[in-house]
C-alpha positions as CSV (number, residue, x, y, z in Angstrom):
1,M,9.7,25.9,-15.8
2,P,6.8,24.7,-13.6
3,S,7.6,21.9,-11.3
4,K,5.4,18.8,-11.1
5,T,4.4,18.2,-7.5
6,R,2.8,14.9,-6.7
7,I,1.3,14.0,-3.3
8,V,2.5,10.6,-2.2
9,F,-0.2,8.7,-0.4
10,E,2.2,7.2,2.1
11,D,2.7,10.7,3.7
12,F,-0.8,10.5,5.1
13,F,-0.4,7.2,6.8
14,P,0.8,8.4,10.2
15,A,-2.1,10.9,10.3
16,M,-4.5,8.2,9.4
17,I,-3.3,6.1,12.3
18,E,-3.7,8.9,14.7
19,K,-7.3,9.5,13.4
20,L,-8.4,5.9,12.9
21,G,-6.4,4.1,15.5
22,A,-4.2,1.1,14.5
23,E,-7.0,-1.3,13.9
24,G,-9.0,1.2,11.8
25,F,-5.9,1.9,9.8
26,M,-5.3,-1.8,9.1
27,D,-8.9,-2.0,8.0
28,E,-8.3,0.8,5.5
29,L,-5.1,-0.9,4.2
30,C,-7.2,-4.0,3.6
31,N,-9.8,-1.9,1.8
32,G,-6.9,-0.5,-0.4
33,F,-5.8,-4.1,-1.1
34,R,-9.3,-5.1,-2.2
35,L,-9.5,-2.0,-4.4
36,L,-6.3,-3.0,-6.3
37,M,-6.7,-6.8,-6.4
38,D,-7.8,-9.0,-9.2
39,G,-11.3,-10.0,-8.1
40,E,-11.0,-13.5,-9.5
41,K,-7.5,-14.3,-8.2
42,G,-7.7,-12.5,-4.9
43,V,-4.3,-11.0,-5.3
44,I,-2.8,-7.8,-6.8
45,T,-1.4,-8.7,-10.2
46,F,0.5,-6.3,-12.6
47,E,-2.7,-6.1,-14.7
48,S,-4.9,-5.3,-11.7
49,L,-2.4,-2.7,-10.4
50,K,-2.2,-1.0,-13.8
51,K,-6.0,-1.1,-14.3
52,N,-6.7,0.3,-10.8
53,S,-3.8,2.6,-10.4
54,V,-5.8,5.7,-11.5
55,A,-7.8,5.3,-8.2
56,L,-4.6,6.0,-6.3
57,G,-3.3,8.8,-8.5
58,L,-0.6,6.6,-10.0
59,Q,-1.7,6.9,-13.6
60,G,1.6,8.7,-14.4
61,M,3.7,5.7,-13.5
62,S,5.2,3.7,-16.3
63,D,4.8,0.0,-16.7
64,D,8.3,-0.4,-15.5
65,E,7.7,1.6,-12.3
66,L,4.5,-0.3,-11.6
67,M,6.3,-3.6,-12.1
68,C,9.1,-2.4,-9.8
69,R,6.6,-1.5,-7.1
70,L,5.0,-5.0,-7.5
71,E,8.3,-6.7,-7.3
72,E,9.4,-4.7,-4.3
73,G,6.5,-6.1,-2.3
74,D,6.5,-9.6,-3.7
75,L,8.1,-11.5,-0.8
76,D,7.4,-15.0,-2.1
77,G,8.5,-14.4,-5.7
78,D,5.2,-15.4,-7.3
79,G,4.8,-12.1,-9.2
80,E,1.7,-11.1,-7.3
81,L,0.9,-9.4,-4.0
82,N,-1.2,-11.1,-1.4
83,Q,-2.8,-9.0,1.3
84,M,0.0,-9.5,3.8
85,E,2.7,-8.6,1.2
86,F,0.7,-5.5,0.3
87,C,0.4,-4.4,4.0
88,V,4.1,-5.0,4.6
89,L,5.0,-3.0,1.4
90,M,2.8,-0.1,2.6
91,F,4.6,0.0,5.9
92,R,8.0,-0.1,4.2
93,L,7.1,2.8,1.9
94,S,6.4,5.1,4.8
95,P,9.4,5.7,7.0
96,D,7.2,7.3,9.7
97,L,5.1,4.1,9.9
98,M,8.3,2.0,10.2
99,N,9.4,4.2,13.1
100,G,6.1,3.9,14.9
101,S,5.2,0.3,13.8
102,T,6.0,-1.4,17.1
103,R,3.7,0.9,19.1
104,W,0.8,0.5,16.6
105,L,1.3,-3.3,16.4
106,E,1.1,-3.5,20.2
107,E,-2.1,-1.4,20.1
108,V,-3.7,-3.8,17.6
109,L,-2.6,-6.9,19.5
110,M,-4.0,-5.6,22.8
111,N,-7.5,-5.0,21.3
């Protein structure tokens, strides 16, 4: 039986930081947020995540999986992700980023 192999975008984050630097990486995270957000509300909603998930290769995720991902990052409990919540979630989803986050944060703050 053939196995389904899916590339998880978080796996590329450490390499992106090495290539772009911490500030460039944060710019790319913000670009990702803008790609997924509802243009009128300025936040990521379930509807905007579902609509734009194809751009991230997440079209195979069920509504429940998308909702769980949204809820996982929703720190203030409003059912949506603002830009800060999105960035925090992206760091939490990548163990390698969590391990190196102090170094990268210091790099951004020093610039």
